[in-house]
PDB file of N, CA, C and O in Angstrom:
ATOM      1  N   MET A   1       5.346  33.126  19.602  1.00  0.00           N
ATOM      2  CA  MET A   1       4.984  31.891  18.941  1.00  0.00           C
ATOM      3  C   MET A   1       3.508  31.598  19.237  1.00  0.00           C
ATOM      4  O   MET A   1       3.034  31.783  20.358  1.00  0.00           O
ATOM      5  N   ASP A   2       2.807  31.142  18.218  1.00  0.00           N
ATOM      6  CA  ASP A   2       1.398  30.786  18.359  1.00  0.00           C
ATOM      7  C   ASP A   2       1.316  29.276  18.572  1.00  0.00           C
ATOM      8  O   ASP A   2       1.139  28.518  17.619  1.00  0.00           O
ATOM      9  N   GLU A   3       1.446  28.851  19.816  1.00  0.00           N
ATOM     10  CA  GLU A   3       1.513  27.430  20.141  1.00  0.00           C
ATOM     11  C   GLU A   3       0.256  26.657  19.750  1.00  0.00           C
ATOM     12  O   GLU A   3       0.378  25.546  19.235  1.00  0.00           O
ATOM     13  N   PRO A   4      -0.953  27.194  19.972  1.00  0.00           N
ATOM     14  CA  PRO A   4      -2.148  26.443  19.553  1.00  0.00           C
ATOM     15  C   PRO A   4      -2.166  26.157  18.044  1.00  0.00           C
ATOM     16  O   PRO A   4      -2.572  25.074  17.623  1.00  0.00           O
ATOM     17  N   LYS A   5      -1.726  27.125  17.235  1.00  0.00           N
ATOM     18  CA  LYS A   5      -1.678  26.903  15.782  1.00  0.00           C
ATOM     19  C   LYS A   5      -0.651  25.832  15.445  1.00  0.00           C
ATOM     20  O   LYS A   5      -0.893  24.984  14.586  1.00  0.00           O
ATOM     21  N   LEU A   6       0.483  25.868  16.112  1.00  0.00           N
ATOM     22  CA  LEU A   6       1.517  24.867  15.886  1.00  0.00           C
ATOM     23  C   LEU A   6       1.018  23.479  16.267  1.00  0.00           C
ATOM     24  O   LEU A   6       1.240  22.513  15.537  1.00  0.00           O
ATOM     25  N   GLU A   7       0.346  23.378  17.409  1.00  0.00           N
ATOM     26  CA  GLU A   7      -0.199  22.097  17.848  1.00  0.00           C
ATOM     27  C   GLU A   7      -1.266  21.581  16.890  1.00  0.00           C
ATOM     28  O   GLU A   7      -1.334  20.382  16.617  1.00  0.00           O
ATOM     29  N   LEU A   8      -2.096  22.486  16.380  1.00  0.00           N
ATOM     30  CA  LEU A   8      -3.114  22.093  15.406  1.00  0.00           C
ATOM     31  C   LEU A   8      -2.462  21.589  14.117  1.00  0.00           C
ATOM     32  O   LEU A   8      -2.875  20.572  13.559  1.00  0.00           O
ATOM     33  N   ALA A   9      -1.447  22.306  13.657  1.00  0.00           N
ATOM     34  CA  ALA A   9      -0.747  21.881  12.449  1.00  0.00           C
ATOM     35  C   ALA A   9      -0.098  20.519  12.654  1.00  0.00           C
ATOM     36  O   ALA A   9      -0.134  19.672  11.761  1.00  0.00           O
ATOM     37  N   LEU A  10       0.488  20.305  13.810  1.00  0.00           N
ATOM     38  CA  LEU A  10       1.094  19.015  14.121  1.00  0.00           C
ATOM     39  C   LEU A  10       0.053  17.916  14.117  1.00  0.00           C
ATOM     40  O   LEU A  10       0.288  16.848  13.551  1.00  0.00           O
ATOM     41  N   GLN A  11      -1.096  18.154  14.737  1.00  0.00           N
ATOM     42  CA  GLN A  11      -2.150  17.142  14.777  1.00  0.00           C
ATOM     43  C   GLN A  11      -2.660  16.819  13.378  1.00  0.00           C
ATOM     44  O   GLN A  11      -2.878  15.654  13.046  1.00  0.00           O
ATOM     45  N   ARG A  12      -2.847  17.841  12.565  1.00  0.00           N
ATOM     46  CA  ARG A  12      -3.302  17.622  11.189  1.00  0.00           C
ATOM     47  C   ARG A  12      -2.275  16.804  10.413  1.00  0.00           C
ATOM     48  O   ARG A  12      -2.638  15.916   9.641  1.00  0.00           O
ATOM     49  N   TYR A  13      -1.001  17.102  10.616  1.00  0.00           N
ATOM     50  CA  TYR A  13       0.071  16.357   9.954  1.00  0.00           C
ATOM     51  C   TYR A  13       0.057  14.896  10.397  1.00  0.00           C
ATOM     52  O   TYR A  13       0.128  13.994   9.562  1.00  0.00           O
ATOM     53  N   GLN A  14      -0.035  14.657  11.700  1.00  0.00           N
ATOM     54  CA  GLN A  14      -0.051  13.292  12.217  1.00  0.00           C
ATOM     55  C   GLN A  14      -1.259  12.516  11.706  1.00  0.00           C
ATOM     56  O   GLN A  14      -1.155  11.330  11.395  1.00  0.00           O
ATOM     57  N   ASP A  15      -2.393  13.182  11.620  1.00  0.00           N
ATOM     58  CA  ASP A  15      -3.595  12.543  11.079  1.00  0.00           C
ATOM     59  C   ASP A  15      -3.399  12.177   9.610  1.00  0.00           C
ATOM     60  O   ASP A  15      -3.807  11.100   9.177  1.00  0.00           O
ATOM     61  N   ALA A  16      -2.779  13.067   8.852  1.00  0.00           N
ATOM     62  CA  ALA A  16      -2.537  12.819   7.427  1.00  0.00           C
ATOM     63  C   ALA A  16      -1.570  11.652   7.230  1.00  0.00           C
ATOM     64  O   ALA A  16      -1.774  10.821   6.345  1.00  0.00           O
ATOM     65  N   VAL A  17      -0.535  11.586   8.037  1.00  0.00           N
ATOM     66  CA  VAL A  17       0.427  10.480   7.956  1.00  0.00           C
ATOM     67  C   VAL A  17      -0.270   9.165   8.270  1.00  0.00           C
ATOM     68  O   VAL A  17      -0.051   8.170   7.580  1.00  0.00           O
ATOM     69  N   ALA A  18      -1.100   9.149   9.292  1.00  0.00           N
ATOM     70  CA  ALA A  18      -1.832   7.935   9.661  1.00  0.00           C
ATOM     71  C   ALA A  18      -2.777   7.510   8.538  1.00  0.00           C
ATOM     72  O   ALA A  18      -2.891   6.322   8.235  1.00  0.00           O
ATOM     73  N   ALA A  19      -3.451   8.475   7.924  1.00  0.00           N
ATOM     74  CA  ALA A  19      -4.363   8.163   6.823  1.00  0.00           C
ATOM     75  C   ALA A  19      -3.597   7.626   5.621  1.00  0.00           C
ATOM     76  O   ALA A  19      -4.047   6.684   4.969  1.00  0.00           O
ATOM     77  N   LEU A  20      -2.456   8.213   5.327  1.00  0.00           N
ATOM     78  CA  LEU A  20      -1.630   7.748   4.207  1.00  0.00           C
ATOM     79  C   LEU A  20      -1.136   6.326   4.466  1.00  0.00           C
ATOM     80  O   LEU A  20      -1.161   5.488   3.564  1.00  0.00           O
ATOM     81  N   ASP A  21      -0.693   6.053   5.674  1.00  0.00           N
ATOM     82  CA  ASP A  21      -0.240   4.706   6.020  1.00  0.00           C
ATOM     83  C   ASP A  21      -1.368   3.687   5.857  1.00  0.00           C
ATOM     84  O   ASP A  21      -1.154   2.600   5.319  1.00  0.00           O
ATOM     85  N   ALA A  22      -2.548   4.033   6.312  1.00  0.00           N
ATOM     86  CA  ALA A  22      -3.695   3.135   6.197  1.00  0.00           C
ATOM     87  C   ALA A  22      -4.064   2.903   4.729  1.00  0.00           C
ATOM     88  O   ALA A  22      -4.379   1.780   4.336  1.00  0.00           O
ATOM     89  N   ALA A  23      -4.025   3.953   3.932  1.00  0.00           N
ATOM     90  CA  ALA A  23      -4.355   3.824   2.515  1.00  0.00           C
ATOM     91  C   ALA A  23      -3.329   2.951   1.797  1.00  0.00           C
ATOM     92  O   ALA A  23      -3.696   2.143   0.945  1.00  0.00           O
ATOM     93  N   ARG A  24      -2.055   3.105   2.131  1.00  0.00           N
ATOM     94  CA  ARG A  24      -1.021   2.283   1.504  1.00  0.00           C
ATOM     95  C   ARG A  24      -1.198   0.814   1.893  1.00  0.00           C
ATOM     96  O   ARG A  24      -1.043  -0.074   1.054  1.00  0.00           O
ATOM     97  N   THR A  25      -1.517   0.564   3.141  1.00  0.00           N
ATOM     98  CA  THR A  25      -1.754  -0.807   3.595  1.00  0.00           C
ATOM     99  C   THR A  25      -2.918  -1.426   2.829  1.00  0.00           C
ATOM    100  O   THR A  25      -2.840  -2.577   2.398  1.00  0.00           O
ATOM    101  N   ASP A  26      -3.995  -0.664   2.660  1.00  0.00           N
ATOM    102  CA  ASP A  26      -5.145  -1.146   1.888  1.00  0.00           C
ATOM    103  C   ASP A  26      -4.762  -1.433   0.443  1.00  0.00           C
ATOM    104  O   ASP A  26      -5.131  -2.468  -0.111  1.00  0.00           O
ATOM    105  N   LEU A  27      -4.022  -0.513  -0.164  1.00  0.00           N
ATOM    106  CA  LEU A  27      -3.605  -0.680  -1.558  1.00  0.00           C
ATOM    107  C   LEU A  27      -2.722  -1.907  -1.717  1.00  0.00           C
ATOM    108  O   LEU A  27      -2.897  -2.681  -2.659  1.00  0.00           O
ATOM    109  N   GLU A  28      -1.780  -2.089  -0.810  1.00  0.00           N
ATOM    110  CA  GLU A  28      -0.906  -3.254  -0.871  1.00  0.00           C
ATOM    111  C   GLU A  28      -1.700  -4.543  -0.736  1.00  0.00           C
ATOM    112  O   GLU A  28      -1.446  -5.509  -1.455  1.00  0.00           O
ATOM    113  N   ALA A  29      -2.654  -4.563   0.176  1.00  0.00           N
ATOM    114  CA  ALA A  29      -3.467  -5.761   0.377  1.00  0.00           C
ATOM    115  C   ALA A  29      -4.302  -6.083  -0.860  1.00  0.00           C
ATOM    116  O   ALA A  29      -4.397  -7.241  -1.265  1.00  0.00           O
ATOM    117  N   GLU A  30      -4.898  -5.071  -1.448  1.00  0.00           N
ATOM    118  CA  GLU A  30      -5.720  -5.290  -2.644  1.00  0.00           C
ATOM    119  C   GLU A  30      -4.867  -5.731  -3.828  1.00  0.00           C
ATOM    120  O   GLU A  30      -5.258  -6.632  -4.571  1.00  0.00           O
ATOM    121  N   ALA A  31      -3.717  -5.110  -4.010  1.00  0.00           N
ATOM    122  CA  ALA A  31      -2.823  -5.487  -5.108  1.00  0.00           C
ATOM    123  C   ALA A  31      -2.351  -6.923  -4.930  1.00  0.00           C
ATOM    124  O   ALA A  31      -2.343  -7.697  -5.888  1.00  0.00           O
ATOM    125  N   ALA A  32      -1.959  -7.283  -3.715  1.00  0.00           N
ATOM    126  CA  ALA A  32      -1.503  -8.647  -3.461  1.00  0.00           C
ATOM    127  C   ALA A  32      -2.621  -9.644  -3.713  1.00  0.00           C
ATOM    128  O   ALA A  32      -2.384 -10.713  -4.275  1.00  0.00           O
ATOM    129  N   ALA A  33      -3.828  -9.308  -3.306  1.00  0.00           N
ATOM    130  CA  ALA A  33      -4.964 -10.214  -3.516  1.00  0.00           C
ATOM    131  C   ALA A  33      -5.203 -10.461  -5.004  1.00  0.00           C
ATOM    132  O   ALA A  33      -5.450 -11.592  -5.422  1.00  0.00           O
ATOM    133  N   VAL A  34      -5.127  -9.404  -5.789  1.00  0.00           N
ATOM    134  CA  VAL A  34      -5.322  -9.555  -7.236  1.00  0.00           C
ATOM    135  C   VAL A  34      -4.232 -10.443  -7.822  1.00  0.00           C
ATOM    136  O   VAL A  34      -4.517 -11.339  -8.616  1.00  0.00           O
ATOM    137  N   LEU A  35      -2.996 -10.198  -7.436  1.00  0.00           N
ATOM    138  CA  LEU A  35      -1.871 -10.902  -8.049  1.00  0.00           C
ATOM    139  C   LEU A  35      -1.704 -12.325  -7.525  1.00  0.00           C
ATOM    140  O   LEU A  35      -1.096 -13.161  -8.195  1.00  0.00           O
ATOM    141  N   ARG A  36      -2.232 -12.610  -6.342  1.00  0.00           N
ATOM    142  CA  ARG A  36      -2.133 -13.961  -5.789  1.00  0.00           C
ATOM    143  C   ARG A  36      -3.236 -14.868  -6.308  1.00  0.00           C
ATOM    144  O   ARG A  36      -3.179 -16.084  -6.123  1.00  0.00           O
ATOM    145  N   SER A  37      -4.218 -14.300  -6.944  1.00  0.00           N
ATOM    146  CA  SER A  37      -5.329 -15.085  -7.467  1.00  0.00           C
ATOM    147  C   SER A  37      -4.814 -16.121  -8.464  1.00  0.00           C
ATOM    148  O   SER A  37      -3.896 -15.855  -9.240  1.00  0.00           O
ATOM    149  N   SER A  38      -5.420 -17.297  -8.428  1.00  0.00           N
ATOM    150  CA  SER A  38      -5.026 -18.348  -9.378  1.00  0.00           C
ATOM    151  C   SER A  38      -5.362 -17.948 -10.807  1.00  0.00           C
ATOM    152  O   SER A  38      -4.850 -18.533 -11.761  1.00  0.00           O
ATOM    153  N   GLU A  39      -6.217 -16.955 -10.948  1.00  0.00           N
ATOM    154  CA  GLU A  39      -6.612 -16.485 -12.282  1.00  0.00           C
ATOM    155  C   GLU A  39      -5.804 -15.277 -12.751  1.00  0.00           C
ATOM    156  O   GLU A  39      -6.070 -14.749 -13.830  1.00  0.00           O
ATOM    157  N   ALA A  40      -4.820 -14.826 -11.961  1.00  0.00           N
ATOM    158  CA  ALA A  40      -4.030 -13.640 -12.327  1.00  0.00           C
ATOM    159  C   ALA A  40      -3.233 -13.925 -13.595  1.00  0.00           C
ATOM    160  O   ALA A  40      -2.612 -14.978 -13.743  1.00  0.00           O
ATOM    161  N   THR A  41      -3.271 -12.965 -14.493  1.00  0.00           N
ATOM    162  CA  THR A  41      -2.563 -13.093 -15.762  1.00  0.00           C
ATOM    163  C   THR A  41      -1.420 -12.087 -15.829  1.00  0.00           C
ATOM    164  O   THR A  41      -1.289 -11.215 -14.970  1.00  0.00           O
ATOM    165  N   THR A  42      -0.609 -12.222 -16.847  1.00  0.00           N
ATOM    166  CA  THR A  42       0.466 -11.258 -17.084  1.00  0.00           C
ATOM    167  C   THR A  42      -0.113  -9.863 -17.249  1.00  0.00           C
ATOM    168  O   THR A  42       0.482  -8.880 -16.807  1.00  0.00           O
ATOM    169  N   GLU A  43      -1.266  -9.779 -17.883  1.00  0.00           N
ATOM    170  CA  GLU A  43      -1.915  -8.489 -18.071  1.00  0.00           C
ATOM    171  C   GLU A  43      -2.322  -7.874 -16.730  1.00  0.00           C
ATOM    172  O   GLU A  43      -2.253  -6.658 -16.557  1.00  0.00           O
ATOM    173  N   ASP A  44      -2.746  -8.715 -15.785  1.00  0.00           N
ATOM    174  CA  ASP A  44      -3.091  -8.217 -14.448  1.00  0.00           C
ATOM    175  C   ASP A  44      -1.863  -7.601 -13.781  1.00  0.00           C
ATOM    176  O   ASP A  44      -1.943  -6.526 -13.186  1.00  0.00           O
ATOM    177  N   TRP A  45      -0.732  -8.289 -13.884  1.00  0.00           N
ATOM    178  CA  TRP A  45       0.510  -7.770 -13.305  1.00  0.00           C
ATOM    179  C   TRP A  45       0.874  -6.430 -13.937  1.00  0.00           C
ATOM    180  O   TRP A  45       1.258  -5.488 -13.244  1.00  0.00           O
ATOM    181  N   THR A  46       0.750  -6.360 -15.246  1.00  0.00           N
ATOM    182  CA  THR A  46       1.060  -5.121 -15.961  1.00  0.00           C
ATOM    183  C   THR A  46       0.114  -4.005 -15.541  1.00  0.00           C
ATOM    184  O   THR A  46       0.544  -2.873 -15.319  1.00  0.00           O
ATOM    185  N   HIS A  47      -1.153  -4.318 -15.433  1.00  0.00           N
ATOM    186  CA  HIS A  47      -2.154  -3.312 -15.071  1.00  0.00           C
ATOM    187  C   HIS A  47      -1.928  -2.795 -13.644  1.00  0.00           C
ATOM    188  O   HIS A  47      -1.981  -1.589 -13.404  1.00  0.00           O
ATOM    189  N   VAL A  48      -1.678  -3.702 -12.708  1.00  0.00           N
ATOM    190  CA  VAL A  48      -1.421  -3.287 -11.329  1.00  0.00           C
ATOM    191  C   VAL A  48      -0.157  -2.427 -11.273  1.00  0.00           C
ATOM    192  O   VAL A  48      -0.113  -1.430 -10.552  1.00  0.00           O
ATOM    193  N   SER A  49       0.850  -2.807 -12.021  1.00  0.00           N
ATOM    194  CA  SER A  49       2.088  -2.026 -12.070  1.00  0.00           C
ATOM    195  C   SER A  49       1.832  -0.625 -12.609  1.00  0.00           C
ATOM    196  O   SER A  49       2.347   0.355 -12.071  1.00  0.00           O
ATOM    197  N   GLN A  50       1.046  -0.532 -13.661  1.00  0.00           N
ATOM    198  CA  GLN A  50       0.729   0.775 -14.249  1.00  0.00           C
ATOM    199  C   GLN A  50      -0.086   1.632 -13.284  1.00  0.00           C
ATOM    200  O   GLN A  50       0.167   2.829 -13.148  1.00  0.00           O
ATOM    201  N   LEU A  51      -1.047   1.031 -12.624  1.00  0.00           N
ATOM    202  CA  LEU A  51      -1.894   1.782 -11.696  1.00  0.00           C
ATOM    203  C   LEU A  51      -1.116   2.298 -10.487  1.00  0.00           C
ATOM    204  O   LEU A  51      -1.300   3.438 -10.061  1.00  0.00           O
ATOM    205  N   THR A  52      -0.251   1.456  -9.945  1.00  0.00           N
ATOM    206  CA  THR A  52       0.445   1.804  -8.711  1.00  0.00           C
ATOM    207  C   THR A  52       1.771   2.509  -8.930  1.00  0.00           C
ATOM    208  O   THR A  52       2.240   3.249  -8.066  1.00  0.00           O
ATOM    209  N   GLY A  53       2.373   2.276 -10.090  1.00  0.00           N
ATOM    210  CA  GLY A  53       3.709   2.808 -10.343  1.00  0.00           C
ATOM    211  C   GLY A  53       4.801   1.935  -9.739  1.00  0.00           C
ATOM    212  O   GLY A  53       5.973   2.310  -9.738  1.00  0.00           O
ATOM    213  N   TRP A  54       4.412   0.766  -9.224  1.00  0.00           N
ATOM    214  CA  TRP A  54       5.371  -0.153  -8.627  1.00  0.00           C
ATOM    215  C   TRP A  54       5.924  -1.077  -9.692  1.00  0.00           C
ATOM    216  O   TRP A  54       5.205  -1.489 -10.603  1.00  0.00           O
ATOM    217  N   THR A  55       7.203  -1.402  -9.577  1.00  0.00           N
ATOM    218  CA  THR A  55       7.838  -2.296 -10.546  1.00  0.00           C
ATOM    219  C   THR A  55       7.384  -3.732 -10.301  1.00  0.00           C
ATOM    220  O   THR A  55       6.796  -4.049  -9.266  1.00  0.00           O
ATOM    221  N   GLU A  56       7.669  -4.588 -11.275  1.00  0.00           N
ATOM    222  CA  GLU A  56       7.338  -6.002 -11.113  1.00  0.00           C
ATOM    223  C   GLU A  56       8.084  -6.584  -9.912  1.00  0.00           C
ATOM    224  O   GLU A  56       7.537  -7.407  -9.178  1.00  0.00           O
ATOM    225  N   GLN A  57       9.318  -6.160  -9.715  1.00  0.00           N
ATOM    226  CA  GLN A  57      10.093  -6.644  -8.574  1.00  0.00           C
ATOM    227  C   GLN A  57       9.432  -6.233  -7.247  1.00  0.00           C
ATOM    228  O   GLN A  57       9.351  -7.036  -6.318  1.00  0.00           O
ATOM    229  N   GLU A  58       8.966  -4.996  -7.166  1.00  0.00           N
ATOM    230  CA  GLU A  58       8.268  -4.541  -5.956  1.00  0.00           C
ATOM    231  C   GLU A  58       6.986  -5.337  -5.735  1.00  0.00           C
ATOM    232  O   GLU A  58       6.651  -5.689  -4.604  1.00  0.00           O
ATOM    233  N   LEU A  59       6.275  -5.617  -6.818  1.00  0.00           N
ATOM    234  CA  LEU A  59       5.038  -6.384  -6.707  1.00  0.00           C
ATOM    235  C   LEU A  59       5.322  -7.815  -6.261  1.00  0.00           C
ATOM    236  O   LEU A  59       4.579  -8.373  -5.454  1.00  0.00           O
ATOM    237  N   ARG A  60       6.387  -8.406  -6.779  1.00  0.00           N
ATOM    238  CA  ARG A  60       6.747  -9.771  -6.366  1.00  0.00           C
ATOM    239  C   ARG A  60       7.088  -9.823  -4.879  1.00  0.00           C
ATOM    240  O   ARG A  60       6.703 -10.760  -4.179  1.00  0.00           O
ATOM    241  N   ARG A  61       7.824  -8.797  -4.394  1.00  0.00           N
ATOM    242  CA  ARG A  61       8.136  -8.741  -2.961  1.00  0.00           C
ATOM    243  C   ARG A  61       6.856  -8.606  -2.142  1.00  0.00           C
ATOM    244  O   ARG A  61       6.715  -9.217  -1.082  1.00  0.00           O
ATOM    245  N   LEU A  62       5.933  -7.802  -2.644  1.00  0.00           N
ATOM    246  CA  LEU A  62       4.654  -7.603  -1.954  1.00  0.00           C
ATOM    247  C   LEU A  62       3.870  -8.912  -1.871  1.00  0.00           C
ATOM    248  O   LEU A  62       3.343  -9.255  -0.812  1.00  0.00           O
ATOM    249  N   VAL A  63       3.794  -9.635  -2.972  1.00  0.00           N
ATOM    250  CA  VAL A  63       3.081 -10.910  -3.006  1.00  0.00           C
ATOM    251  C   VAL A  63       3.780 -11.926  -2.102  1.00  0.00           C
ATOM    252  O   VAL A  63       3.120 -12.645  -1.352  1.00  0.00           O
ATOM    253  N   ASP A  64       5.099 -11.987  -2.168  1.00  0.00           N
ATOM    254  CA  ASP A  64       5.850 -12.906  -1.306  1.00  0.00           C
ATOM    255  C   ASP A  64       5.615 -12.587   0.168  1.00  0.00           C
ATOM    256  O   ASP A  64       5.423 -13.494   0.979  1.00  0.00           O
ATOM    257  N   ALA A  65       5.628 -11.316   0.512  1.00  0.00           N
ATOM    258  CA  ALA A  65       5.397 -10.905   1.905  1.00  0.00           C
ATOM    259  C   ALA A  65       3.984 -11.270   2.345  1.00  0.00           C
ATOM    260  O   ALA A  65       3.782 -11.701   3.480  1.00  0.00           O
ATOM    261  N   ALA A  66       3.017 -11.105   1.467  1.00  0.00           N
ATOM    262  CA  ALA A  66       1.627 -11.437   1.800  1.00  0.00           C
ATOM    263  C   ALA A  66       1.490 -12.935   2.040  1.00  0.00           C
ATOM    264  O   ALA A  66       0.752 -13.351   2.933  1.00  0.00           O
ATOM    265  N   GLN A  67       2.184 -13.740   1.265  1.00  0.00           N
ATOM    266  CA  GLN A  67       2.126 -15.192   1.453  1.00  0.00           C
ATOM    267  C   GLN A  67       2.787 -15.585   2.763  1.00  0.00           C
ATOM    268  O   GLN A  67       2.307 -16.483   3.454  1.00  0.00           O
ATOM    269  N   THR A  68       3.875 -14.928   3.112  1.00  0.00           N
ATOM    270  CA  THR A  68       4.591 -15.222   4.353  1.00  0.00           C
ATOM    271  C   THR A  68       3.741 -14.878   5.572  1.00  0.00           C
ATOM    272  O   THR A  68       3.720 -15.627   6.549  1.00  0.00           O
ATOM    273  N   VAL A  69       3.047 -13.755   5.517  1.00  0.00           N
ATOM    274  CA  VAL A  69       2.220 -13.302   6.644  1.00  0.00           C
ATOM    275  C   VAL A  69       1.065 -14.265   6.878  1.00  0.00           C
ATOM    276  O   VAL A  69       0.674 -14.491   8.023  1.00  0.00           O
ATOM    277  N   GLU A  70       0.518 -14.831   5.821  1.00  0.00           N
ATOM    278  CA  GLU A  70      -0.649 -15.695   5.955  1.00  0.00           C
ATOM    279  C   GLU A  70      -0.298 -17.118   6.338  1.00  0.00           C
ATOM    280  O   GLU A  70      -1.193 -17.906   6.646  1.00  0.00           O
ATOM    281  N   MET A  71       0.977 -17.469   6.327  1.00  0.00           N
ATOM    282  CA  MET A  71       1.376 -18.819   6.722  1.00  0.00           C
ATOM    283  C   MET A  71       1.318 -18.948   8.236  1.00  0.00           C
ATOM    284  O   MET A  71       1.691 -18.016   8.950  1.00  0.00           O
ATOM    285  N   PRO A  72       0.854 -20.096   8.739  1.00  0.00           N
ATOM    286  CA  PRO A  72       0.790 -20.266  10.197  1.00  0.00           C
ATOM    287  C   PRO A  72       2.172 -20.440  10.807  1.00  0.00           C
ATOM    288  O   PRO A  72       2.296 -20.595  12.022  1.00  0.00           O
TER     289      PRO A  72
END
């Protein structure tokens, strides 16, 4: 067994998972910010849904969660 190669592959995998998690968090925050805006329109919801592939129900949960987190 080539342990150094295995360890390198594991580290690369862990780094990729961390990067993906961070990117998803950023995407969720940006989507919620757009949809929580007082100026958000139905077209904005449709556009965010098309861009992300998330359903309206998923987006509503995301917006609701963002509002809950920001409450004191």
